[in-house]
A tleap script that builds the chain and sets N, CA, C and O, in Angstrom:
source leaprc.protein.ff14SB
mol = sequence {
  NMET THR ASP PRO LYS THR ILE GLU THR ASP
  SER ARG THR LEU PHE LEU LEU LEU ALA GLU
  PHE GLY THR GLY TYR ILE PRO VAL ASP LYS
  CYS ALA HIE HIE PHE GLY MET GLU THR GLU
  GLU ALA LYS ARG ALA ALA LYS ARG GLN ALA
  LEU PRO VAL PRO THR PHE ARG LEU GLY SER
  GLN LYS SER PRO TRP LEU ILE SER ALA GLU
  ILE LEU ALA PHE TYR ILE ASP THR LYS ARG
  LYS ALA ALA GLU ASP GLU TRP ALA LYS LEU
  ARG CYS SER LEU ARG GLY GLY GLY VAL THR
  ILE VAL GLU HIE HIE ALA LYS CLYS
}
set mol.1.N position { -12.766 -6.688 -0.799 }
set mol.1.CA position { -11.506 -6.276 -1.743 }
set mol.1.C position { -12.256 -6.033 -2.979 }
set mol.1.O position { -13.457 -6.288 -3.068 }
set mol.2.N position { -11.505 -5.504 -4.003 }
set mol.2.CA position { -12.217 -5.518 -5.664 }
set mol.2.C position { -11.519 -6.566 -5.970 }
set mol.2.O position { -10.470 -7.019 -5.512 }
set mol.3.N position { -12.317 -6.948 -6.913 }
set mol.3.CA position { -12.135 -7.734 -7.942 }
set mol.3.C position { -10.907 -7.944 -8.392 }
set mol.3.O position { -10.778 -6.902 -9.034 }
set mol.4.N position { -9.785 -8.583 -8.552 }
set mol.4.CA position { -8.319 -8.389 -8.994 }
set mol.4.C position { -8.583 -8.328 -10.352 }
set mol.4.O position { -7.939 -7.396 -10.834 }
set mol.5.N position { -9.400 -9.046 -11.375 }
set mol.5.CA position { -9.663 -8.912 -12.789 }
set mol.5.C position { -9.815 -7.148 -13.044 }
set mol.5.O position { -9.286 -6.630 -14.028 }
set mol.6.N position { -10.508 -6.427 -12.150 }
set mol.6.CA position { -10.984 -5.092 -12.266 }
set mol.6.C position { -9.815 -4.018 -11.995 }
set mol.6.O position { -9.822 -2.815 -12.253 }
set mol.7.N position { -8.815 -4.795 -11.404 }
set mol.7.CA position { -7.944 -3.830 -10.862 }
set mol.7.C position { -7.529 -2.495 -11.599 }
set mol.7.O position { -7.535 -2.805 -12.790 }
set mol.8.N position { -7.196 -1.254 -11.495 }
set mol.8.CA position { -6.791 -0.590 -12.331 }
set mol.8.C position { -5.710 0.204 -11.361 }
set mol.8.O position { -6.176 1.062 -10.611 }
set mol.9.N position { -4.476 -0.011 -11.347 }
set mol.9.CA position { -3.508 0.421 -10.731 }
set mol.9.C position { -2.041 1.074 -11.578 }
set mol.9.O position { -1.624 0.729 -12.683 }
set mol.10.N position { -1.508 2.026 -10.716 }
set mol.10.CA position { -0.181 2.501 -11.595 }
set mol.10.C position { 0.513 1.557 -12.089 }
set mol.10.O position { 0.928 0.838 -11.180 }
set mol.11.N position { 0.870 1.183 -13.192 }
set mol.11.CA position { 1.990 0.321 -13.472 }
set mol.11.C position { 3.160 0.434 -12.895 }
set mol.11.O position { 3.799 -0.584 -12.626 }
set mol.12.N position { 3.621 1.631 -12.618 }
set mol.12.CA position { 4.918 1.921 -12.150 }
set mol.12.C position { 4.792 1.355 -10.637 }
set mol.12.O position { 5.741 0.707 -10.196 }
set mol.13.N position { 3.944 1.521 -10.036 }
set mol.13.CA position { 3.649 0.922 -8.363 }
set mol.13.C position { 4.029 -0.673 -8.608 }
set mol.13.O position { 4.879 -1.289 -7.965 }
set mol.14.N position { 3.264 -1.173 -9.616 }
set mol.14.CA position { 3.483 -2.697 -9.535 }
set mol.14.C position { 4.683 -3.050 -9.781 }
set mol.14.O position { 5.239 -3.971 -9.183 }
set mol.15.N position { 5.435 -2.070 -11.069 }
set mol.15.CA position { 6.943 -2.644 -11.627 }
set mol.15.C position { 8.172 -2.431 -10.305 }
set mol.15.O position { 9.229 -3.060 -10.273 }
set mol.16.N position { 7.830 -1.620 -9.487 }
set mol.16.CA position { 8.558 -1.252 -8.621 }
set mol.16.C position { 8.536 -2.315 -7.719 }
set mol.16.O position { 9.527 -3.043 -7.666 }
set mol.17.N position { 7.344 -2.581 -6.831 }
set mol.17.CA position { 7.026 -3.743 -6.208 }
set mol.17.C position { 7.589 -5.203 -6.679 }
set mol.17.O position { 7.798 -6.163 -5.937 }
set mol.18.N position { 7.777 -5.142 -8.051 }
set mol.18.CA position { 8.053 -6.458 -8.712 }
set mol.18.C position { 9.898 -6.474 -8.385 }
set mol.18.O position { 10.609 -7.372 -7.936 }
set mol.19.N position { 10.235 -5.043 -8.846 }
set mol.19.CA position { 11.793 -4.830 -9.103 }
set mol.19.C position { 12.250 -5.095 -7.506 }
set mol.19.O position { 13.225 -5.827 -7.339 }
set mol.20.N position { 11.549 -4.499 -6.268 }
set mol.20.CA position { 11.611 -4.789 -4.785 }
set mol.20.C position { 11.825 -6.101 -4.523 }
set mol.20.O position { 12.934 -6.538 -4.216 }
set mol.21.N position { 10.676 -6.880 -4.638 }
set mol.21.CA position { 10.737 -8.480 -4.331 }
set mol.21.C position { 11.200 -9.317 -5.328 }
set mol.21.O position { 11.640 -10.417 -4.994 }
set mol.22.N position { 11.181 -9.022 -6.393 }
set mol.22.CA position { 11.681 -10.042 -7.617 }
set mol.22.C position { 10.591 -11.150 -7.710 }
set mol.22.O position { 11.030 -12.294 -7.823 }
set mol.23.N position { 9.371 -11.007 -7.684 }
set mol.23.CA position { 8.365 -11.631 -7.367 }
set mol.23.C position { 6.722 -11.068 -7.651 }
set mol.23.O position { 6.375 -9.946 -7.283 }
set mol.24.N position { 5.869 -11.938 -8.295 }
set mol.24.CA position { 4.607 -11.326 -8.481 }
set mol.24.C position { 3.900 -11.798 -6.748 }
set mol.24.O position { 3.041 -11.287 -6.030 }
set mol.25.N position { 4.477 -12.581 -6.668 }
set mol.25.CA position { 3.650 -12.995 -5.103 }
set mol.25.C position { 4.670 -13.107 -3.742 }
set mol.25.O position { 5.406 -14.078 -3.565 }
set mol.26.N position { 4.582 -11.845 -2.729 }
set mol.26.CA position { 5.197 -11.452 -1.814 }
set mol.26.C position { 4.985 -12.285 -0.623 }
set mol.26.O position { 3.901 -12.616 -0.144 }
set mol.27.N position { 6.233 -12.598 -0.182 }
set mol.27.CA position { 5.840 -12.950 1.324 }
set mol.27.C position { 5.478 -12.001 2.378 }
set mol.27.O position { 6.014 -10.893 2.356 }
set mol.28.N position { 4.665 -12.281 3.267 }
set mol.28.CA position { 4.094 -11.685 4.332 }
set mol.28.C position { 5.252 -10.867 4.991 }
set mol.28.O position { 5.287 -9.638 5.043 }
set mol.29.N position { 6.111 -11.646 5.444 }
set mol.29.CA position { 7.551 -11.159 6.033 }
set mol.29.C position { 8.315 -10.734 5.482 }
set mol.29.O position { 9.390 -10.776 6.079 }
set mol.30.N position { 8.353 -10.184 4.320 }
set mol.30.CA position { 8.977 -9.358 3.515 }
set mol.30.C position { 8.535 -8.103 3.152 }
set mol.30.O position { 9.309 -7.261 2.697 }
set mol.31.N position { 7.111 -7.862 3.348 }
set mol.31.CA position { 6.183 -6.556 2.947 }
set mol.31.C position { 5.602 -6.083 4.183 }
set mol.31.O position { 4.894 -5.079 4.110 }
set mol.32.N position { 5.806 -6.718 5.476 }
set mol.32.CA position { 5.182 -5.938 6.496 }
set mol.32.C position { 5.431 -4.639 6.485 }
set mol.32.O position { 4.457 -3.906 6.656 }
set mol.33.N position { 6.461 -4.156 6.331 }
set mol.33.CA position { 6.911 -2.773 6.533 }
set mol.33.C position { 5.651 -1.730 5.767 }
set mol.33.O position { 5.321 -0.600 6.126 }
set mol.34.N position { 5.202 -2.402 4.810 }
set mol.34.CA position { 4.293 -1.299 4.025 }
set mol.34.C position { 2.771 -1.134 4.766 }
set mol.34.O position { 1.877 -0.343 4.468 }
set mol.35.N position { 2.792 -1.954 5.618 }
set mol.35.CA position { 1.582 -2.313 6.668 }
set mol.35.C position { 1.897 -1.456 7.902 }
set mol.35.O position { 1.005 -1.148 8.692 }
set mol.36.N position { 3.265 -1.046 8.071 }
set mol.36.CA position { 3.529 -0.410 9.431 }
set mol.36.C position { 3.897 -1.389 10.585 }
set mol.36.O position { 4.097 -1.004 11.737 }
set mol.37.N position { 3.968 -2.655 10.190 }
set mol.37.CA position { 4.027 -3.964 11.158 }
set mol.37.C position { 5.365 -4.138 11.010 }
set mol.37.O position { 5.980 -3.787 10.003 }
set mol.38.N position { 6.073 -4.905 12.401 }
set mol.38.CA position { 7.001 -5.643 12.202 }
set mol.38.C position { 6.387 -6.977 11.717 }
set mol.38.O position { 5.192 -7.103 11.453 }
set mol.39.N position { 7.425 -8.084 11.610 }
set mol.39.CA position { 7.387 -9.149 11.148 }
set mol.39.C position { 6.152 -10.113 11.324 }
set mol.39.O position { 5.453 -10.660 10.470 }
set mol.40.N position { 6.099 -10.152 12.802 }
set mol.40.CA position { 5.648 -11.561 13.171 }
set mol.40.C position { 3.924 -11.083 13.388 }
set mol.40.O position { 2.927 -11.785 13.220 }
set mol.41.N position { 4.016 -9.581 13.833 }
set mol.41.CA position { 2.906 -8.597 13.805 }
set mol.41.C position { 2.094 -9.123 12.445 }
set mol.41.O position { 0.958 -9.596 12.423 }
set mol.42.N position { 2.928 -8.924 11.399 }
set mol.42.CA position { 2.022 -8.972 10.063 }
set mol.42.C position { 1.425 -10.540 9.852 }
set mol.42.O position { 0.278 -10.873 9.552 }
set mol.43.N position { 2.635 -11.403 10.123 }
set mol.43.CA position { 2.341 -12.818 10.330 }
set mol.43.C position { 1.043 -13.282 10.910 }
set mol.43.O position { 0.246 -13.979 10.283 }
set mol.44.N position { 0.868 -12.863 12.134 }
set mol.44.CA position { -0.277 -13.190 12.833 }
set mol.44.C position { -1.404 -12.451 12.236 }
set mol.44.O position { -2.490 -13.021 12.133 }
set mol.45.N position { -1.245 -11.190 11.818 }
set mol.45.CA position { -2.534 -10.742 10.902 }
set mol.45.C position { -3.045 -11.518 9.729 }
set mol.45.O position { -4.227 -11.802 9.537 }
set mol.46.N position { -1.917 -11.864 8.879 }
set mol.46.CA position { -2.048 -12.479 7.617 }
set mol.46.C position { -2.795 -13.802 8.262 }
set mol.46.O position { -3.700 -14.270 7.571 }
set mol.47.N position { -2.569 -14.312 9.246 }
set mol.47.CA position { -3.217 -15.610 9.434 }
set mol.47.C position { -4.557 -15.568 10.171 }
set mol.47.O position { -5.245 -16.576 10.329 }
set mol.48.N position { -4.885 -14.378 10.604 }
set mol.48.CA position { -6.223 -13.738 10.734 }
set mol.48.C position { -7.147 -13.258 9.676 }
set mol.48.O position { -8.342 -13.016 9.850 }
set mol.49.N position { -6.433 -13.131 8.471 }
set mol.49.CA position { -7.012 -12.277 7.368 }
set mol.49.C position { -7.235 -11.129 8.003 }
set mol.49.O position { -8.361 -10.644 7.892 }
set mol.50.N position { -6.408 -10.559 8.664 }
set mol.50.CA position { -6.579 -9.269 9.250 }
set mol.50.C position { -5.977 -7.913 8.860 }
set mol.50.O position { -6.324 -6.840 9.355 }
set mol.51.N position { -4.732 -8.132 7.613 }
set mol.51.CA position { -4.400 -7.312 6.937 }
set mol.51.C position { -5.522 -6.395 5.921 }
set mol.51.O position { -6.659 -6.813 5.702 }
set mol.52.N position { -5.069 -5.271 5.434 }
set mol.52.CA position { -5.940 -4.579 4.902 }
set mol.52.C position { -5.794 -5.291 3.142 }
set mol.52.O position { -6.559 -4.734 2.355 }
set mol.53.N position { -5.053 -6.237 2.624 }
set mol.53.CA position { -5.127 -7.154 1.304 }
set mol.53.C position { -5.188 -8.403 2.170 }
set mol.53.O position { -4.955 -8.596 3.363 }
set mol.54.N position { -5.682 -9.392 0.906 }
set mol.54.CA position { -6.257 -10.853 1.179 }
set mol.54.C position { -4.769 -11.399 1.044 }
set mol.54.O position { -4.015 -10.846 0.244 }
set mol.55.N position { -4.394 -12.320 1.700 }
set mol.55.CA position { -3.192 -13.288 1.840 }
set mol.55.C position { -3.580 -14.618 1.746 }
set mol.55.O position { -4.672 -15.074 2.088 }
set mol.56.N position { -2.460 -15.338 1.176 }
set mol.56.CA position { -3.014 -16.843 1.221 }
set mol.56.C position { -1.615 -17.466 0.974 }
set mol.56.O position { -0.603 -16.785 0.811 }
set mol.57.N position { -1.657 -19.161 0.958 }
set mol.57.CA position { -0.324 -19.832 0.953 }
set mol.57.C position { -0.519 -20.546 -0.395 }
set mol.57.O position { -1.485 -20.533 -1.157 }
set mol.58.N position { 0.612 -21.142 -0.471 }
set mol.58.CA position { 0.578 -22.161 -1.722 }
set mol.58.C position { 0.944 -23.636 -1.101 }
set mol.58.O position { 1.973 -23.914 -0.486 }
set mol.59.N position { 0.139 -24.282 -1.329 }
set mol.59.CA position { 0.771 -25.356 -0.305 }
set mol.59.C position { 0.581 -25.601 1.226 }
set mol.59.O position { -0.371 -24.966 1.678 }
set mol.60.N position { 1.418 -26.552 2.357 }
set mol.60.CA position { 0.875 -26.468 3.438 }
set mol.60.C position { 0.555 -25.588 4.258 }
set mol.60.O position { 0.413 -24.490 3.721 }
set mol.61.N position { 0.370 -25.607 5.402 }
set mol.61.CA position { 0.317 -25.037 6.478 }
set mol.61.C position { 1.609 -24.312 6.756 }
set mol.61.O position { 1.534 -23.124 7.071 }
set mol.62.N position { 2.799 -24.906 6.673 }
set mol.62.CA position { 3.814 -24.296 6.654 }
set mol.62.C position { 4.504 -23.360 5.554 }
set mol.62.O position { 5.680 -23.003 5.629 }
set mol.63.N position { 3.519 -22.966 4.400 }
set mol.63.CA position { 4.089 -22.388 3.555 }
set mol.63.C position { 3.856 -20.833 4.030 }
set mol.63.O position { 2.952 -20.386 4.737 }
set mol.64.N position { 4.813 -20.243 3.498 }
set mol.64.CA position { 4.637 -18.502 4.007 }
set mol.64.C position { 3.183 -18.209 3.090 }
set mol.64.O position { 2.612 -18.714 2.123 }
set mol.65.N position { 2.938 -16.841 4.224 }
set mol.65.CA position { 1.653 -16.243 3.414 }
set mol.65.C position { 1.985 -15.623 2.536 }
set mol.65.O position { 3.167 -15.285 2.591 }
set mol.66.N position { 1.297 -15.213 1.475 }
set mol.66.CA position { 1.825 -14.357 0.184 }
set mol.66.C position { 0.465 -13.356 0.140 }
set mol.66.O position { -0.634 -13.548 0.661 }
set mol.67.N position { 0.993 -12.086 -0.768 }
set mol.67.CA position { 0.375 -11.250 -1.041 }
set mol.67.C position { 0.592 -10.967 -2.435 }
set mol.67.O position { 1.760 -10.905 -2.819 }
set mol.68.N position { -0.445 -10.766 -3.340 }
set mol.68.CA position { -0.296 -10.805 -4.913 }
set mol.68.C position { 0.439 -9.126 -4.630 }
set mol.68.O position { 0.322 -8.422 -3.628 }
set mol.69.N position { 1.103 -8.881 -5.744 }
set mol.69.CA position { 2.020 -8.051 -5.989 }
set mol.69.C position { 1.077 -6.939 -6.765 }
set mol.69.O position { 1.304 -5.735 -6.650 }
set mol.70.N position { 0.092 -7.416 -7.498 }
set mol.70.CA position { -0.895 -6.480 -7.863 }
set mol.70.C position { -1.553 -5.984 -7.086 }
set mol.70.O position { -1.645 -4.762 -7.209 }
set mol.71.N position { -2.315 -6.624 -5.943 }
set mol.71.CA position { -3.409 -6.035 -4.960 }
set mol.71.C position { -2.574 -5.209 -4.073 }
set mol.71.O position { -3.099 -4.260 -3.490 }
set mol.72.N position { -1.244 -5.493 -3.901 }
set mol.72.CA position { -0.485 -4.636 -2.888 }
set mol.72.C position { -0.410 -3.021 -3.848 }
set mol.72.O position { -0.567 -1.868 -3.448 }
set mol.73.N position { -0.164 -3.455 -4.958 }
set mol.73.CA position { -0.179 -2.307 -5.805 }
set mol.73.C position { -1.074 -1.124 -5.664 }
set mol.73.O position { -0.848 0.083 -5.578 }
set mol.74.N position { -2.292 -1.928 -5.669 }
set mol.74.CA position { -3.557 -1.446 -5.957 }
set mol.74.C position { -3.627 -0.816 -4.558 }
set mol.74.O position { -3.625 0.415 -4.589 }
set mol.75.N position { -3.686 -1.351 -3.385 }
set mol.75.CA position { -3.510 -0.845 -2.204 }
set mol.75.C position { -3.016 0.433 -1.971 }
set mol.75.O position { -3.624 1.434 -1.591 }
set mol.76.N position { -1.539 0.243 -2.315 }
set mol.76.CA position { -0.670 1.691 -2.324 }
set mol.76.C position { -1.168 3.030 -3.274 }
set mol.76.O position { -1.361 4.235 -3.118 }
set mol.77.N position { -1.219 2.333 -4.014 }
set mol.77.CA position { -2.060 3.499 -5.028 }
set mol.77.C position { -3.395 4.301 -4.695 }
set mol.77.O position { -3.709 5.470 -4.919 }
set mol.78.N position { -4.091 3.209 -4.053 }
set mol.78.CA position { -5.359 3.856 -3.549 }
set mol.78.C position { -5.070 4.679 -2.319 }
set mol.78.O position { -5.818 5.644 -2.160 }
set mol.79.N position { -4.070 4.470 -1.363 }
set mol.79.CA position { -3.765 5.022 -0.278 }
set mol.79.C position { -2.880 6.493 -0.187 }
set mol.79.O position { -2.843 7.361 0.686 }
set mol.80.N position { -1.993 6.312 -1.876 }
set mol.80.CA position { -1.506 7.623 -1.998 }
set mol.80.C position { -2.474 8.357 -2.783 }
set mol.80.O position { -2.326 9.575 -2.881 }
set mol.81.N position { -3.396 7.811 -3.328 }
set mol.81.CA position { -4.739 8.880 -4.038 }
set mol.81.C position { -5.407 9.436 -2.905 }
set mol.81.O position { -5.473 10.663 -2.984 }
set mol.82.N position { -5.935 8.941 -1.853 }
set mol.82.CA position { -6.641 9.295 -0.628 }
set mol.82.C position { -5.839 10.531 -0.022 }
set mol.82.O position { -6.491 11.508 0.343 }
set mol.83.N position { -4.445 10.531 0.100 }
set mol.83.CA position { -3.598 11.225 0.597 }
set mol.83.C position { -3.292 12.373 -0.253 }
set mol.83.O position { -2.952 13.375 0.376 }
set mol.84.N position { -3.329 12.494 -1.677 }
set mol.84.CA position { -3.371 13.503 -2.723 }
set mol.84.C position { -4.299 14.373 -2.320 }
set mol.84.O position { -4.201 15.589 -2.156 }
set mol.85.N position { -5.387 13.513 -2.142 }
set mol.85.CA position { -6.955 14.503 -2.156 }
set mol.85.C position { -7.347 15.281 -0.861 }
set mol.85.O position { -8.028 16.302 -0.772 }
set mol.86.N position { -6.611 14.377 0.350 }
set mol.86.CA position { -6.876 15.116 1.307 }
set mol.86.C position { -5.577 16.314 1.252 }
set mol.86.O position { -6.065 17.360 1.680 }
set mol.87.N position { -4.338 16.493 0.938 }
set mol.87.CA position { -3.483 17.248 0.633 }
set mol.87.C position { -4.321 18.564 -0.118 }
set mol.87.O position { -4.466 19.646 0.449 }
set mol.88.N position { -4.816 18.278 -1.429 }
set mol.88.CA position { -5.048 18.811 -2.066 }
set mol.88.C position { -6.365 19.655 -1.475 }
set mol.88.O position { -6.380 20.812 -1.896 }
set mol.89.N position { -7.157 19.411 -0.841 }
set mol.89.CA position { -8.136 19.504 -0.147 }
set mol.89.C position { -7.587 20.884 0.746 }
set mol.89.O position { -7.852 22.078 0.611 }
set mol.90.N position { -6.812 20.247 1.593 }
set mol.90.CA position { -5.968 21.266 2.910 }
set mol.90.C position { -5.537 22.607 2.405 }
set mol.90.O position { -5.719 23.752 2.817 }
set mol.91.N position { -4.740 21.963 1.108 }
set mol.91.CA position { -4.017 23.383 0.581 }
set mol.91.C position { -5.184 24.259 -0.321 }
set mol.91.O position { -4.862 25.406 -0.633 }
set mol.92.N position { -6.432 23.793 -0.718 }
set mol.92.CA position { -7.494 24.653 -1.502 }
set mol.92.C position { -7.985 25.753 -0.269 }
set mol.92.O position { -8.265 26.952 -0.297 }
set mol.93.N position { -7.944 24.744 0.804 }
set mol.93.CA position { -8.613 25.702 2.116 }
set mol.93.C position { -8.160 26.640 2.839 }
set mol.93.O position { -8.774 27.495 3.477 }
set mol.94.N position { -6.545 26.375 2.670 }
set mol.94.CA position { -5.103 27.302 3.040 }
set mol.94.C position { -5.209 28.580 2.186 }
set mol.94.O position { -5.300 29.759 2.528 }
set mol.95.N position { -5.169 27.973 0.924 }
set mol.95.CA position { -5.400 29.064 -0.257 }
set mol.95.C position { -6.200 30.148 0.173 }
set mol.95.O position { -5.719 31.271 0.028 }
set mol.96.N position { -7.519 30.018 0.761 }
set mol.96.CA position { -8.524 30.905 0.725 }
set mol.96.C position { -7.832 32.107 2.255 }
set mol.96.O position { -8.407 33.158 2.537 }
set mol.97.N position { -6.697 31.657 2.931 }
set mol.97.CA position { -6.080 32.284 3.814 }
set mol.97.C position { -4.935 33.023 3.384 }
set mol.97.O position { -4.189 33.636 4.147 }
set mol.98.N position { -4.785 32.930 1.837 }
set mol.98.CA position { -3.498 33.590 1.893 }
set mol.98.C position { -2.181 32.616 1.787 }
set mol.98.O position { -1.187 33.092 1.237 }
set mol.99.N position { -2.131 31.321 2.270 }
set mol.99.CA position { -1.049 30.983 2.382 }
set mol.99.C position { -1.175 29.587 1.853 }
set mol.99.O position { -1.768 28.904 2.687 }
set mol.100.N position { -0.843 28.900 0.785 }
set mol.100.CA position { -0.203 27.926 0.681 }
set mol.100.C position { 0.480 26.657 1.268 }
set mol.100.O position { 1.575 26.926 1.762 }
set mol.101.N position { 0.108 25.273 1.351 }
set mol.101.CA position { 1.267 24.186 2.112 }
set mol.101.C position { 2.676 24.644 1.985 }
set mol.101.O position { 3.463 24.909 2.895 }
set mol.102.N position { 2.929 24.709 0.208 }
set mol.102.CA position { 4.125 24.923 -0.540 }
set mol.102.C position { 4.711 26.316 0.311 }
set mol.102.O position { 5.683 26.295 1.066 }
set mol.103.N position { 4.057 27.255 0.064 }
set mol.103.CA position { 4.710 28.380 0.669 }
set mol.103.C position { 5.036 28.298 2.147 }
set mol.103.O position { 6.133 28.669 2.564 }
set mol.104.N position { 4.068 27.802 2.965 }
set mol.104.CA position { 4.260 27.802 3.993 }
set mol.104.C position { 5.663 27.052 4.688 }
set mol.104.O position { 6.414 27.599 5.497 }
set mol.105.N position { 5.820 25.463 4.072 }
set mol.105.CA position { 6.897 25.068 4.326 }
set mol.105.C position { 8.336 26.034 3.783 }
set mol.105.O position { 9.266 26.194 4.573 }
set mol.106.N position { 8.390 26.659 2.313 }
set mol.106.CA position { 9.427 27.053 1.903 }
set mol.106.C position { 10.105 28.290 2.956 }
set mol.106.O position { 11.309 28.482 3.130 }
set mol.107.N position { 9.064 28.989 3.537 }
set mol.107.CA position { 9.724 29.943 4.681 }
set mol.107.C position { 10.094 29.350 5.944 }
set mol.107.O position { 10.461 30.157 6.799 }
set mol.108.N position { 10.084 28.113 6.266 }
set mol.108.CA position { 10.783 27.382 7.336 }
set mol.108.C position { 12.180 27.296 6.748 }
set mol.108.O position { 13.080 26.734 7.373 }
savepdb mol mol.pdb
quit
């Protein structure tokens, strides 16, 4: 994972996460949906460090697993950018055939 000190993320994503969760350190069970997981599955993955972002505890073994909002925002922005790039690439290749994705969906 990238060094958090060098993370450049869209501040809107970070602010949206802060508004959604009300904290800079998000309990894994509250953000499991961002990974397409059920709560218990995400907790088990956090324990094994098997999530796509680092998790940590502040205290004893009974403390909840947490994720930095800044790192989660970076992860979300990275996934969004990859999807945008893939979409643009597909759109350009389809344009050569005379139909863009936007035009295709508008006809439905």
